[in-house]
TORKE-513433 format. One record per residue: x, y, z of N, C-alpha, C in turn. Coordinates in nm, 3 decimals. Layout:
N
ATOM, X, Y, Z, X, Y, Z, X, Y, Z
...
//
This chain:
200
ATOM, -5.606, -0.743, 1.737, -5.505, -0.708, 1.835, -5.383, -0.800, 1.824
ATOM, -5.412, -0.932, 1.814, -5.303, -1.028, 1.800, -5.224, -1.003, 1.673
ATOM, -5.297, -0.966, 1.566, -5.230, -0.940, 1.438, -5.138, -0.819, 1.449
ATOM, -5.181, -0.712, 1.517, -5.100, -0.592, 1.536, -4.976, -0.625, 1.619
ATOM, -4.997, -0.705, 1.725, -4.886, -0.745, 1.811, -4.785, -0.828, 1.733
ATOM, -4.835, -0.919, 1.648, -4.748, -1.003, 1.566, -4.666, -0.918, 1.468
ATOM, -4.732, -0.819, 1.405, -4.663, -0.731, 1.312, -4.555, -0.652, 1.386
ATOM, -4.589, -0.604, 1.506, -4.493, -0.530, 1.587, -4.371, -0.615, 1.621
ATOM, -4.395, -0.739, 1.658, -4.285, -0.830, 1.692, -4.198, -0.858, 1.569
ATOM, -4.262, -0.870, 1.452, -4.187, -0.895, 1.329, -4.099, -0.775, 1.293
ATOM, -4.153, -0.653, 1.315, -4.075, -0.532, 1.286, -3.954, -0.522, 1.377
ATOM, -3.975, -0.550, 1.506, -3.864, -0.547, 1.601, -3.758, -0.650, 1.563
ATOM, -3.803, -0.770, 1.528, -3.710, -0.876, 1.487, -3.632, -0.834, 1.364
ATOM, -3.699, -0.769, 1.269, -3.632, -0.725, 1.146, -3.528, -0.619, 1.176
ATOM, -3.560, -0.526, 1.270, -3.466, -0.421, 1.307, -3.343, -0.480, 1.375
ATOM, -3.363, -0.577, 1.463, -3.251, -0.643, 1.531, -3.162, -0.715, 1.431
ATOM, -3.225, -0.787, 1.337, -3.150, -0.860, 1.234, -3.070, -0.764, 1.147
ATOM, -3.131, -0.648, 1.116, -3.064, -0.547, 1.035, -2.941, -0.493, 1.105
ATOM, -2.954, -0.465, 1.236, -2.841, -0.414, 1.315, -2.730, -0.518, 1.323
ATOM, -2.769, -0.645, 1.343, -2.670, -0.752, 1.350, -2.597, -0.765, 1.217
ATOM, -2.672, -0.756, 1.107, -2.612, -0.768, 0.974, -2.511, -0.657, 0.950
ATOM, -2.545, -0.533, 0.988, -2.456, -0.420, 0.970, -2.328, -0.439, 1.051
ATOM, -2.343, -0.481, 1.177, -2.227, -0.502, 1.263, -2.140, -0.615, 1.210
ATOM, -2.202, -0.721, 1.160, -2.127, -0.833, 1.105, -2.045, -0.791, 0.984
ATOM, -2.103, -0.707, 0.898, -2.030, -0.659, 0.780, -1.913, -0.571, 0.820
ATOM, -1.932, -0.486, 0.920, -1.822, -0.402, 0.970, -1.713, -0.488, 1.033
ATOM, -1.754, -0.592, 1.105, -1.657, -0.685, 1.164, -1.571, -0.752, 1.056
ATOM, -1.637, -0.792, 0.947, -1.564, -0.859, 0.838, -1.468, -0.762, 0.769
ATOM, -1.512, -0.637, 0.750, -1.426, -0.538, 0.688, -1.306, -0.509, 0.776
ATOM, -1.330, -0.495, 0.907, -1.222, -0.470, 1.001, -1.122, -0.585, 1.001
ATOM, -1.173, -0.708, 0.997, -1.085, -0.827, 0.994, -1.003, -0.831, 0.866
ATOM, -1.064, -0.791, 0.754, -0.993, -0.788, 0.626, -0.880, -0.686, 0.629
ATOM, -0.906, -0.569, 0.686, -0.803, -0.466, 0.695, -0.689, -0.510, 0.786
ATOM, -0.724, -0.572, 0.898, -0.619, -0.621, 0.989, -0.533, -0.727, 0.922
ATOM, -0.597, -0.813, 0.845, -0.524, -0.920, 0.776, -0.432, -0.864, 0.669
ATOM, -0.462, -0.743, 0.620, -0.380, -0.680, 0.515, -0.248, -0.629, 0.570
ATOM, -0.233, -0.629, 0.703, -0.109, -0.582, 0.763, -0.093, -0.432, 0.751
ATOM, 0.030, -0.387, 0.731, 0.055, -0.245, 0.713, 0.001, -0.202, 0.577
ATOM, -0.077, -0.095, 0.575, -0.141, -0.054, 0.450, -0.111, 0.091, 0.417
ATOM, -0.124, 0.123, 0.288, -0.115, 0.261, 0.240, -0.238, 0.285, 0.154
ATOM, -0.317, 0.385, 0.192, -0.443, 0.411, 0.124, -0.440, 0.552, 0.066
ATOM, -0.459, 0.562, -0.065, -0.471, 0.692, -0.129, -0.616, 0.735, -0.124
ATOM, -0.643, 0.862, -0.092, -0.782, 0.905, -0.078, -0.802, 1.048, -0.123
ATOM, -0.929, 1.082, -0.141, -0.971, 1.219, -0.167, -1.056, 1.264, -0.049
ATOM, -1.023, 1.378, 0.007, -1.096, 1.434, 0.121, -1.183, 1.549, 0.073
ATOM, -1.312, 1.540, 0.102, -1.406, 1.646, 0.065, -1.463, 1.707, 0.193
ATOM, -1.441, 1.838, 0.210, -1.491, 1.907, 0.329, -1.498, 2.056, 0.303
ATOM, -1.599, 2.119, 0.361, -1.616, 2.265, 0.353, -1.614, 2.315, 0.209
ATOM, -1.676, 2.240, 0.120, -1.689, 2.283, -0.018, -1.566, 2.264, -0.104
ATOM, -1.460, 2.206, -0.049, -1.337, 2.184, -0.126, -1.296, 2.038, -0.122
ATOM, -1.196, 2.004, -0.203, -1.147, 1.866, -0.208, -0.995, 1.866, -0.222
ATOM, -0.931, 1.770, -0.160, -0.786, 1.755, -0.171, -0.752, 1.606, -0.165
ATOM, -0.637, 1.571, -0.219, -0.595, 1.432, -0.220, -0.478, 1.410, -0.125
ATOM, -0.461, 1.287, -0.083, -0.351, 1.254, 0.004, -0.343, 1.104, 0.024
ATOM, -0.266, 1.064, 0.123, -0.258, 0.921, 0.155, -0.241, 0.904, 0.305
ATOM, -0.278, 0.787, 0.351, -0.259, 0.751, 0.492, -0.186, 0.617, 0.498
ATOM, -0.084, 0.611, 0.583, -0.015, 0.486, 0.610, -0.060, 0.439, 0.748
ATOM, -0.099, 0.313, 0.757, -0.154, 0.260, 0.881, -0.078, 0.138, 0.929
ATOM, -0.053, 0.136, 1.060, 0.003, 0.017, 1.126, -0.068, 0.006, 1.261
ATOM, -0.175, -0.071, 1.262, -0.262, -0.081, 1.380, -0.311, 0.058, 1.418
ATOM, -0.275, 0.109, 1.537, -0.322, 0.240, 1.581, -0.232, 0.355, 1.535
ATOM, -0.118, 0.321, 1.479, -0.025, 0.424, 1.432, -0.062, 0.468, 1.291
ATOM, -0.035, 0.594, 1.259, -0.063, 0.640, 1.123, 0.016, 0.764, 1.089
ATOM, 0.030, 0.787, 0.960, 0.082, 0.913, 0.908, -0.010, 0.954, 0.793
ATOM, -0.055, 1.079, 0.798, -0.145, 1.131, 0.694, -0.073, 1.244, 0.622
ATOM, -0.058, 1.230, 0.491, 0.010, 1.332, 0.411, -0.091, 1.393, 0.314
ATOM, -0.116, 1.523, 0.334, -0.210, 1.595, 0.249, -0.139, 1.696, 0.160
ATOM, -0.007, 1.680, 0.145, 0.069, 1.773, 0.062, 0.111, 1.896, 0.141
ATOM, 0.013, 1.980, 0.176, 0.043, 2.101, 0.252, 0.055, 2.078, 0.401
ATOM, 0.018, 1.962, 0.446, 0.030, 1.927, 0.588, 0.055, 1.777, 0.603
ATOM, 0.126, 1.744, 0.709, 0.155, 1.603, 0.740, 0.131, 1.582, 0.888
ATOM, 0.064, 1.473, 0.923, 0.041, 1.438, 1.063, 0.097, 1.300, 1.089
ATOM, 0.181, 1.291, 1.193, 0.235, 1.162, 1.236, 0.177, 1.129, 1.372
ATOM, 0.143, 1.002, 1.393, 0.096, 0.957, 1.524, 0.155, 0.819, 1.551
ATOM, 0.233, 0.808, 1.660, 0.302, 0.682, 1.691, 0.231, 0.599, 1.797
ATOM, 0.104, 0.632, 1.820, 0.028, 0.560, 1.921, 0.017, 0.636, 2.051
ATOM, 0.102, 0.739, 2.068, 0.100, 0.822, 2.189, 0.111, 0.970, 2.156
ATOM, 0.214, 1.003, 2.078, 0.242, 1.143, 2.045, 0.202, 1.175, 1.901
ATOM, 0.146, 1.297, 1.882, 0.108, 1.341, 1.749, 0.188, 1.466, 1.711
ATOM, 0.241, 1.465, 1.589, 0.312, 1.579, 1.533, 0.233, 1.628, 1.411
ATOM, 0.201, 1.756, 1.408, 0.127, 1.811, 1.295, 0.210, 1.921, 1.229
ATOM, 0.251, 1.896, 1.106, 0.336, 1.989, 1.031, 0.251, 2.063, 0.927
ATOM, 0.259, 2.196, 0.930, 0.191, 2.279, 0.832, 0.298, 2.351, 0.749
ATOM, 0.303, 2.316, 0.622, 0.409, 2.366, 0.535, 0.406, 2.517, 0.519
ATOM, 0.287, 2.577, 0.513, 0.274, 2.720, 0.486, 0.337, 2.809, 0.593
ATOM, 0.337, 2.763, 0.719, 0.399, 2.845, 0.824, 0.522, 2.780, 0.888
ATOM, 0.565, 2.666, 0.832, 0.686, 2.599, 0.878, 0.686, 2.575, 1.029
ATOM, 0.575, 2.520, 1.078, 0.562, 2.489, 1.219, 0.518, 2.344, 1.238
ATOM, 0.560, 2.287, 1.350, 0.514, 2.154, 1.390, 0.460, 2.163, 1.531
ATOM, 0.333, 2.128, 1.549, 0.273, 2.124, 1.682, 0.281, 1.982, 1.736
ATOM, 0.328, 1.968, 1.860, 0.342, 1.837, 1.923, 0.238, 1.826, 2.034
ATOM, 0.155, 1.721, 2.028, 0.049, 1.703, 2.127, 0.038, 1.556, 2.169
ATOM, -0.033, 1.535, 2.279, -0.072, 1.399, 2.320, -0.224, 1.396, 2.307
ATOM, -0.275, 1.350, 2.194, -0.419, 1.361, 2.166, -0.505, 1.264, 2.245
ATOM, -0.630, 1.303, 2.262, -0.728, 1.214, 2.325, -0.772, 1.109, 2.224
ATOM, -0.841, 1.007, 2.272, -0.891, 0.903, 2.183, -0.987, 0.961, 2.081
ATOM, -1.070, 1.058, 2.123, -1.165, 1.121, 2.032, -1.092, 1.198, 1.923
ATOM, -0.984, 1.268, 1.961, -0.906, 1.345, 1.864, -0.842, 1.254, 1.761
ATOM, -0.794, 1.138, 1.807, -0.733, 1.040, 1.715, -0.839, 0.988, 1.619
ATOM, -0.958, 0.959, 1.671, -1.067, 0.908, 1.587, -1.104, 1.008, 1.479
ATOM, -1.102, 1.137, 1.513, -1.137, 1.240, 1.416, -1.029, 1.257, 1.310
ATOM, -0.903, 1.229, 1.346, -0.793, 1.242, 1.250, -0.780, 1.120, 1.160
ATOM, -0.811, 1.004, 1.215, -0.791, 0.878, 1.144, -0.924, 0.828, 1.088
ATOM, -0.947, 0.842, 0.957, -1.076, 0.801, 0.900, -1.103, 0.652, 0.909
ATOM, -1.002, 0.572, 0.940, -1.022, 0.429, 0.950, -1.027, 0.382, 1.096
ATOM, -1.049, 0.478, 1.186, -1.061, 0.444, 1.327, -1.188, 0.365, 1.356
ATOM, -1.278, 0.353, 1.257, -1.400, 0.274, 1.278, -1.368, 0.128, 1.305
ATOM, -1.241, 0.086, 1.282, -1.198, -0.050, 1.315, -1.230, -0.084, 1.460
ATOM, -1.233, 0.019, 1.544, -1.265, -0.007, 1.684, -1.382, 0.076, 1.735
ATOM, -1.395, 0.202, 1.689, -1.494, 0.288, 1.754, -1.638, 0.255, 1.721
ATOM, -1.664, 0.181, 1.614, -1.804, 0.152, 1.582, -1.866, 0.059, 1.685
ATOM, -1.783, -0.007, 1.764, -1.834, -0.096, 1.867, -1.873, -0.022, 1.994
ATOM, -1.826, 0.103, 2.005, -1.851, 0.179, 2.127, -1.918, 0.312, 2.093
ATOM, -2.031, 0.337, 2.149, -2.095, 0.466, 2.133, -2.174, 0.486, 2.005
ATOM, -2.197, 0.377, 1.929, -2.273, 0.389, 1.804, -2.371, 0.274, 1.790
ATOM, -2.481, 0.302, 1.724, -2.573, 0.196, 1.683, -2.563, 0.183, 1.532
ATOM, -2.554, 0.063, 1.484, -2.533, 0.039, 1.340, -2.657, -0.021, 1.276
ATOM, -2.685, 0.024, 1.154, -2.794, -0.035, 1.077, -2.757, -0.030, 0.929
ATOM, -2.823, -0.111, 0.849, -2.796, -0.113, 0.706, -2.855, 0.011, 0.641
ATOM, -2.782, 0.064, 0.540, -2.830, 0.178, 0.464, -2.874, 0.133, 0.326
ATOM, -2.856, 0.221, 0.228, -2.896, 0.192, 0.090, -2.779, 0.130, 0.014
ATOM, -2.771, 0.000, 0.013, -2.662, -0.070, -0.055, -2.687, -0.076, -0.206
ATOM, -2.579, -0.097, -0.282, -2.588, -0.109, -0.427, -2.538, -0.247, -0.468
ATOM, -2.529, -0.272, -0.596, -2.481, -0.402, -0.643, -2.332, -0.421, -0.611
ATOM, -2.259, -0.310, -0.592, -2.115, -0.318, -0.569, -2.074, -0.289, -0.424
ATOM, -2.162, -0.220, -0.352, -2.123, -0.176, -0.218, -2.233, -0.199, -0.113
ATOM, -2.189, -0.231, 0.008, -2.278, -0.232, 0.124, -2.271, -0.093, 0.186
ATOM, -2.381, -0.048, 0.245, -2.379, 0.078, 0.317, -2.426, 0.056, 0.460
ATOM, -2.345, 0.102, 0.557, -2.380, 0.094, 0.697, -2.390, 0.235, 0.753
ATOM, -2.492, 0.260, 0.832, -2.513, 0.390, 0.895, -2.492, 0.376, 1.045
ATOM, -2.394, 0.448, 1.098, -2.364, 0.446, 1.241, -2.417, 0.575, 1.303
ATOM, -2.503, 0.564, 1.398, -2.558, 0.679, 1.467, -2.492, 0.692, 1.603
ATOM, -2.432, 0.807, 1.628, -2.358, 0.827, 1.752, -2.448, 0.847, 1.872
ATOM, -2.409, 0.787, 1.983, -2.479, 0.810, 2.109, -2.418, 0.933, 2.175
ATOM, -2.472, 0.976, 2.286, -2.423, 1.094, 2.353, -2.275, 1.078, 2.391
ATOM, -2.194, 1.178, 2.355, -2.052, 1.173, 2.385, -1.967, 1.113, 2.275
ATOM, -2.028, 1.063, 2.167, -1.952, 1.005, 2.056, -1.886, 1.115, 1.974
ATOM, -1.769, 1.088, 1.911, -1.701, 1.189, 1.832, -1.783, 1.243, 1.716
ATOM, -1.871, 1.159, 1.659, -1.951, 1.200, 1.544, -2.099, 1.172, 1.569
ATOM, -2.184, 1.258, 1.512, -2.328, 1.238, 1.521, -2.370, 1.122, 1.432
ATOM, -2.307, 1.113, 1.314, -2.338, 1.004, 1.221, -2.217, 0.973, 1.135
ATOM, -2.197, 0.844, 1.108, -2.091, 0.799, 1.017, -2.154, 0.701, 0.919
ATOM, -2.139, 0.729, 0.791, -2.190, 0.638, 0.687, -2.069, 0.572, 0.621
ATOM, -2.066, 0.441, 0.626, -1.953, 0.364, 0.571, -2.002, 0.281, 0.453
ATOM, -1.936, 0.296, 0.340, -1.964, 0.213, 0.223, -1.847, 0.117, 0.205
ATOM, -1.877, -0.012, 0.193, -1.775, -0.115, 0.182, -1.791, -0.191, 0.052
ATOM, -1.681, -0.205, -0.020, -1.680, -0.278, -0.146, -1.713, -0.425, -0.119
ATOM, -1.812, -0.479, -0.188, -1.857, -0.615, -0.162, -1.753, -0.720, -0.198
ATOM, -1.672, -0.694, -0.299, -1.575, -0.795, -0.343, -1.446, -0.791, -0.262
ATOM, -1.398, -0.671, -0.226, -1.271, -0.660, -0.152, -1.290, -0.652, -0.001
ATOM, -1.408, -0.608, 0.042, -1.441, -0.583, 0.183, -1.365, -0.462, 0.238
ATOM, -1.301, -0.384, 0.153, -1.234, -0.263, 0.198, -1.333, -0.146, 0.198
ATOM, -1.317, -0.053, 0.292, -1.402, 0.068, 0.289, -1.374, 0.147, 0.161
ATOM, -1.476, 0.195, 0.096, -1.458, 0.274, -0.025, -1.493, 0.420, -0.003
ATOM, -1.595, 0.447, 0.079, -1.634, 0.584, 0.112, -1.677, 0.590, 0.258
ATOM, -1.626, 0.691, 0.330, -1.667, 0.714, 0.468, -1.710, 0.859, 0.481
ATOM, -1.833, 0.882, 0.523, -1.884, 1.017, 0.542, -1.914, 1.038, 0.689
ATOM, -1.851, 1.141, 0.748, -1.864, 1.167, 0.891, -1.932, 1.301, 0.914
ATOM, -2.032, 1.302, 0.998, -2.104, 1.424, 1.034, -2.079, 1.456, 1.181
ATOM, -2.022, 1.574, 1.208, -1.991, 1.611, 1.346, -2.117, 1.656, 1.419
ATOM, -2.103, 1.678, 1.548, -2.216, 1.723, 1.629, -2.264, 1.862, 1.585
ATOM, -2.175, 1.938, 1.520, -2.210, 2.071, 1.471, -2.271, 2.068, 1.331
ATOM, -2.274, 1.948, 1.272, -2.331, 1.935, 1.138, -2.230, 1.943, 1.026
ATOM, -2.101, 1.958, 1.059, -1.997, 1.961, 0.955, -1.982, 1.822, 0.895
ATOM, -1.975, 1.816, 0.762, -1.968, 1.687, 0.692, -1.832, 1.672, 0.623
ATOM, -1.766, 1.560, 0.648, -1.639, 1.527, 0.584, -1.654, 1.392, 0.515
ATOM, -1.614, 1.386, 0.388, -1.622, 1.261, 0.311, -1.485, 1.219, 0.265
ATOM, -1.450, 1.094, 0.290, -1.322, 1.037, 0.245, -1.352, 0.928, 0.143
ATOM, -1.295, 0.943, 0.024, -1.312, 0.844, -0.082, -1.180, 0.772, -0.104
ATOM, -1.181, 0.640, -0.092, -1.060, 0.560, -0.109, -1.032, 0.541, -0.259
ATOM, -0.912, 0.583, -0.303, -0.876, 0.573, -0.445, -0.782, 0.457, -0.474
ATOM, -0.700, 0.419, -0.377, -0.605, 0.309, -0.396, -0.578, 0.242, -0.262
ATOM, -0.534, 0.117, -0.270, -0.511, 0.041, -0.147, -0.393, -0.054, -0.168
ATOM, -0.286, -0.035, -0.091, -0.169, -0.122, -0.096, -0.153, -0.189, 0.040
ATOM, -0.141, -0.322, 0.040, -0.128, -0.393, 0.166, 0.013, -0.448, 0.185
ATOM, 0.040, -0.497, 0.307, 0.169, -0.558, 0.343, 0.288, -0.466, 0.313
ATOM, 0.274, -0.339, 0.351, 0.383, -0.243, 0.334, 0.485, -0.259, 0.447
ATOM, 0.609, -0.216, 0.422, 0.715, -0.225, 0.523, 0.734, -0.089, 0.590
ATOM, 0.699, -0.082, 0.717, 0.714, 0.041, 0.794, 0.801, 0.016, 0.916
ATOM, 0.862, 0.123, 0.965, 0.940, 0.115, 1.089, 0.877, 0.212, 1.189
ATOM, 0.927, 0.213, 1.310, 0.878, 0.307, 1.411, 0.892, 0.450, 1.364
ATOM, 1.003, 0.478, 1.294, 1.031, 0.613, 1.247, 0.930, 0.662, 1.144
ATOM, 0.863, 0.569, 1.076, 0.762, 0.607, 0.976, 0.654, 0.694, 1.038
ATOM, 0.625, 0.671, 1.165, 0.512, 0.738, 1.231, 0.557, 0.845, 1.330
ATOM, 0.682, 0.891, 1.313, 0.735, 0.996, 1.400, 0.797, 1.108, 1.318
ATOM, 0.781, 1.231, 1.366, 0.841, 1.347, 1.302, 0.992, 1.344, 1.324
ATOM, 1.069, 1.368, 1.216, 1.215, 1.369, 1.223, 1.263, 1.511, 1.193
ATOM, 1.315, 1.578, 1.294, 1.359, 1.717, 1.280, 1.468, 1.732, 1.176
ATOM, 1.550, 1.628, 1.155, 1.659, 1.634, 1.056, 1.606, 1.656, 0.915
ATOM, 1.485, 1.607, 0.888, 1.426, 1.623, 0.755, 1.361, 1.761, 0.736
ATOM, 1.345, 1.833, 0.846, 1.282, 1.965, 0.842, 1.362, 2.062, 0.929
ATOM, 1.486, 2.093, 0.890, 1.575, 2.172, 0.974, 1.527, 2.315, 1.006
ATOM, 1.445, 2.371, 0.920, 1.401, 2.510, 0.940, 1.265, 2.522, 1.008
ATOM, 1.212, 2.411, 1.050, 1.079, 2.411, 1.109, 1.084, 2.446, 1.259
ATOM, 0.989, 2.528, 1.303, 0.978, 2.559, 1.446, 0.889, 2.454, 1.512
ATOM, 0.942, 2.391, 1.616, 0.868, 2.287, 1.688, 0.801, 2.350, 1.810
ATOM, 0.668, 2.339, 1.818, 0.591, 2.396, 1.929, 0.533, 2.281, 2.010
ATOM, 0.585, 2.261, 2.129, 0.542, 2.150, 2.214, 0.423, 2.194, 2.299
ATOM, 0.306, 2.137, 2.271, 0.183, 2.171, 2.341, 0.141, 2.067, 2.443
ATOM, 0.230, 1.975, 2.474, 0.194, 1.869, 2.568, 0.195, 1.922, 2.712
//
């Protein structure tokens, strides 16, 4: 009986240590990204059986995502979504959950709230952390792979509550970029023929 109890205690201790290790690695990656200042990340997005490339420019909570056929700007409050095929821009004030779903690097803050973290199957080059969403979290599961040498995220796979899977693969990373407030806002002068639809 004592031996079974001891084994049980050891397993619990191992699970706690594993969770702490995963959180510590995410903390270090988040700190590395913050230290990089304004960044531009080139990525490949895989979803619904297809793949497309684009880039994201980040300045703390602000971002612009360019996927070629669509561009999304977010200045920390207002979001503009431009779809080239129909020449429309939708203007919204998104919720925190909506921002998290749009910004693949929102794990800088959301992994601390509403998720439990544990170590996954790491390789010689990458750590893997598995985040399991609690009730009300934007995603059911998020798997983050972090490059061991750079501490930058290399692959993020997000599974929604409906089971939809989206994978973002980081292809390039530029730090200390120069951005202005206008970088993260839609400018009508650059798109004179676009219809602006205000949904706020």
